[in-house]
Structure formats: C-alpha cells, structure tokens
C-alpha positions in Angstrom: -98.1 139.3 21.6 -96.9 141.5 24.5 -93.9 141.1 26.0 -95.3 139.8 29.6 -97.1 137.2 27.2 -94.0 136.4 25.7 -92.4 135.0 28.5 -94.7 132.1 29.1 -95.9 129.5 27.0 -100.2 128.8 27.2 -98.7 126.3 30.3 -96.8 128.8 32.3 -93.9 127.0 31.5 -90.5 129.7 30.6 -90.1 130.6 26.8 -86.6 129.5 25.7 -85.1 132.6 23.5 -82.6 131.0 20.8 -79.9 130.6 22.3 -81.2 128.7 25.2 -83.1 126.2 22.0 -79.6 125.8 20.9 -78.1 124.7 23.8 -81.2 122.4 24.6 -81.2 120.5 21.1 -77.2 121.2 20.0 -76.0 118.0 21.6 -78.0 115.9 19.9 -77.5 117.9 16.6 -74.5 119.7 16.5 -74.9 121.5 13.1 -78.3 123.3 14.2 -77.7 126.8 14.1 -79.9 130.6 14.4 -79.8 130.7 10.6 -81.5 126.9 10.9 -83.9 127.5 12.9 -84.6 131.2 11.5 -84.8 129.0 8.4 -87.4 126.1 9.6 -89.7 128.9 10.7 -89.3 130.5 7.3 -90.7 127.2 5.4 -93.2 127.2 8.3 -92.5 124.1 10.6 -92.2 126.0 13.3 -93.7 129.1 14.4 -92.6 130.3 17.7 -93.9 133.2 19.7 -92.2 137.1 19.3 -92.0 139.3 21.9 -92.7 143.5 21.4 -89.0 143.9 20.4 -89.0 141.1 17.8 -87.2 138.3 19.1 -88.3 135.1 18.8 -89.6 132.9 22.0 -89.6 129.1 21.6 -92.4 126.9 23.6 -91.4 123.2 25.4 -93.7 122.1 22.8 -91.5 124.3 19.5 -88.8 122.2 21.2 -90.3 118.8 20.8 -91.3 119.7 17.1 -87.6 120.7 16.6 -86.4 117.5 18.0 -88.7 115.7 15.8 -88.0 117.6 12.5 -84.3 117.5 12.9 -84.3 113.6 13.8 -86.8 113.6 10.1 -83.7 114.6 8.8 -81.3 112.8 10.3 -82.7 109.6 10.1 -85.0 109.4 7.2 -83.2 112.1 5.0 -86.3 113.5 3.6 -86.7 117.2 2.1 -88.5 120.0 4.4 -91.7 119.7 2.1 -92.0 115.9 2.9 -91.9 116.9 6.5 -94.1 119.9 6.6 -97.1 117.6 4.7 -96.2 115.0 7.3 -96.5 117.9 10.4 -100.2 118.9 8.8 -101.4 115.4 9.0 -99.8 114.9 12.6 -101.4 118.0 13.5 -105.1 116.8 12.0 -104.7 114.0 14.5 -104.0 111.4 11.5 -101.1 108.7 11.6 -99.4 110.1 8.8 -96.1 108.0 7.4 -93.1 108.7 5.9 -92.2 107.3 2.2 -91.3 104.3 1.8 -93.4 103.5 4.8 -91.2 104.8 7.9 -93.4 105.7 10.7 -91.8 108.0 13.0 -92.5 108.0 17.1 -93.7 110.7 19.3 -91.5 113.8 19.8 -90.6 112.3 23.6 -90.1 108.7 22.0 -87.0 109.0 19.4 -84.0 107.9 19.9 -80.5 109.5 19.1 -79.0 106.9 16.7 -77.3 104.1 18.4 -73.4 103.4 18.4 -72.5 100.1 18.0 -69.4 98.1 18.5 -68.1 96.0 15.5 -69.0 92.7 17.7 -72.7 94.5 18.1 -73.2 95.8 14.6 -72.7 91.9 13.2 -74.9 90.2 15.8 -77.7 92.9 15.3 -77.9 92.3 12.0 -77.3 88.6 11.7 -74.2 88.6 9.9 -70.5 87.2 10.0 -67.4 89.2 11.1 -66.5 87.7 6.9 -69.8 89.2 5.4 -68.6 92.6 6.7 -65.1 92.3 6.2 -66.4 92.1 2.2 -68.8 94.9 2.9 -65.9 97.1 3.9 -63.8 96.0 0.9 -66.4 96.8 -1.6 -66.6 100.3 -0.3 -69.8 99.2 1.2 -69.9 100.5 4.6 -67.0 102.6 6.0 -64.8 101.4 9.0 -65.4 103.0 11.9 -64.4 102.6 15.7 -68.6 102.4 16.3 -71.6 102.2 13.6 -74.8 103.7 13.4 -77.8 102.9 12.6 -77.6 103.5 8.6 -74.2 100.6 8.6 -77.0 98.3 10.2 -79.4 98.7 7.5 -76.6 98.2 4.8 -75.5 95.0 6.9 -78.9 93.3 6.8 -79.9 94.1 3.2 -75.8 92.1 2.5 -77.4 89.3 4.8 -80.4 88.4 2.6 -79.1 89.4 -0.4 -76.0 86.8 0.3 -79.1 84.1 0.4 -79.9 84.8 -3.1 -76.2 84.6 -3.9 -75.3 88.1 -4.3 -72.0 89.0 -2.1 -71.3 92.8 -1.5 -68.3 91.8 -4.5 -70.9 92.0 -7.0 -71.9 95.6 -5.5 -68.3 97.4 -5.9 -70.7 99.7 -8.7 -72.7 100.7 -6.1 -70.2 103.2 -4.4 -69.4 104.4 -8.2 -72.5 104.9 -8.9 -73.2 106.8 -5.3 -70.0 109.4 -6.2 -71.5 110.0 -9.6 -75.0 111.4 -8.0 -73.0 113.1 -5.2 -71.3 114.7 -8.1 -74.4 115.8 -9.8 -76.1 117.0 -6.4 -72.1 119.1 -6.0 -73.0 120.6 -9.3 -76.6 121.7 -9.0 -75.6 123.5 -5.3 -72.5 125.6 -7.1 -74.5 128.5 -7.3 -75.7 128.8 -3.8 -72.6 127.2 -1.8 -70.9 130.2 -3.4 -72.3 132.0 -0.7 -71.0 131.8 2.2 -73.5 133.4 5.1 -75.0 130.2 7.2 -78.7 130.6 5.6 -77.4 129.8 2.2 -75.4 126.7 3.7 -79.2 125.5 5.2 -80.8 126.0 2.1 -78.3 124.2 0.1 -79.0 121.4 2.8 -82.0 121.3 2.0 -81.8 121.7 -1.5 -79.1 118.3 -1.5 -82.1 116.4 0.3 -84.7 117.7 -2.4 -82.0 116.6 -5.2 -81.5 113.2 -3.5 -85.0 112.2 -3.4 -85.8 112.9 -7.1 -82.9 110.7 -8.2 -84.1 107.9 -5.8 -87.1 108.3 -7.3 -85.8 108.0 -10.7 -83.5 104.9 -9.7 -86.2 102.9 -8.5 -88.2 104.1 -11.8 -85.6 102.2 -13.6 -85.3 99.3 -12.0 -88.9 98.5 -11.9 -89.1 98.9 -15.2 -86.2 96.7 -16.0 -88.1 94.2 -13.4 -91.1 94.5 -15.3 -89.7 93.0 -18.6 -88.0 89.5 -16.8 
C-alpha cells in the first residue's frame, strides 16, 4: 500500500502506529506490548495496513478488534484459536458464542472488569459476610481491597452450593488441585520460558491458556462420567 494511502483508513480517519495503539489500549490492558501485537498479527487475528517502508498502521476498526480480542482473553480465558473461530463467525455476520455459551458484547460495549468492595461483592452475590469469610479461609477467594468478576462468580456459585448443603470447607481440595494443574502447565512451558524475549512470553501465555482449556475438558468429562454412575 502506498505511504499516502496508509496514512488514513477508508473511513478517512488517521491510521495509528503501534505506539499510538499501545497508548490507547495499555490503560485497560497493561501487559500489551509491541511483541504481543505482532504475535496477534502472526496468528491472523488482526491485519493492519503497511506503509511502503513496512511499518504497521492500525485503523479504528483494528483497535476495536484488538480490544475485543484482549477482552475475551482476559474475561473468558480462552486460547487464540477459539477466538479466531469466534471472529470468523462474527465476520460472517453470525452471532457466535464462546465455549460455555458465553455471548460477548460488541467491542464498544465491552466494559473493563469491575472493582467491587467487600460489601458490594457480598450484596451482588446474594451472600453474607460469613460465607465470604469461609470462602477466603478455604482459599477459594483471595482476600483483597477490591474484587473482580471472577470473585463474584465464585461467591455466587458458593451461594447455590450452600443451598445443597455444600460449604466452602468441603471445597478446600479445589485450591490444591488448581495448584497441581498450575504445576503441570509450568512444566510444559519450561522450553519456551527459558527464552527471555517478549515474543516467547506471549507464546507462553497463549500455550498456558490452551493447556488450561484442555485440562478443563478432561476434568468436565470425568465429572460427567461419574455423574452417569449415580
């Protein structure tokens, strides 16, 4: 693309350099780096324009797409190949859902994760302070000044489990199981983790997500199989 054409998008708005894209997205995604942007391009999730000199130039639509990709990674913890399929469905005019049935809002409507106080967390979950304390004691929720959507989802689940007589103390083994899975993931990442460049770190993060998803598939299958014997 000629340099003059790469200066503006088809809509007439100025195209952005990598540095300008980072300036827009880093407040919401502090870990985003030039290497991560290049990695996402290598995976075919975003296709910025190029100047004659080979510099990448991003349109407003590219920035929205990046925000969507990064939000899905952060909020739903799915690997890039799943996001790639999701975007392909979206580009085709369909209304795709992520694994688990999650339906993502349009990029401009994606909120950053909320920061809930202790009282707000308890109120929104329909819980009580004692249940939150028990969840913290069982290492199911990490104590903090503010809590995010993950903590809210866990506390809501604990409210429902409590109705069936399952208390946080019964789930203490979940933290140990999670730590064992983390150990498996870390072991698998050793060959990549030994490389200290930013690109390798991005690849390691993506591989970690893929392994976590596959471990979840195995865990869910084992639970379903066990339920079938009841």
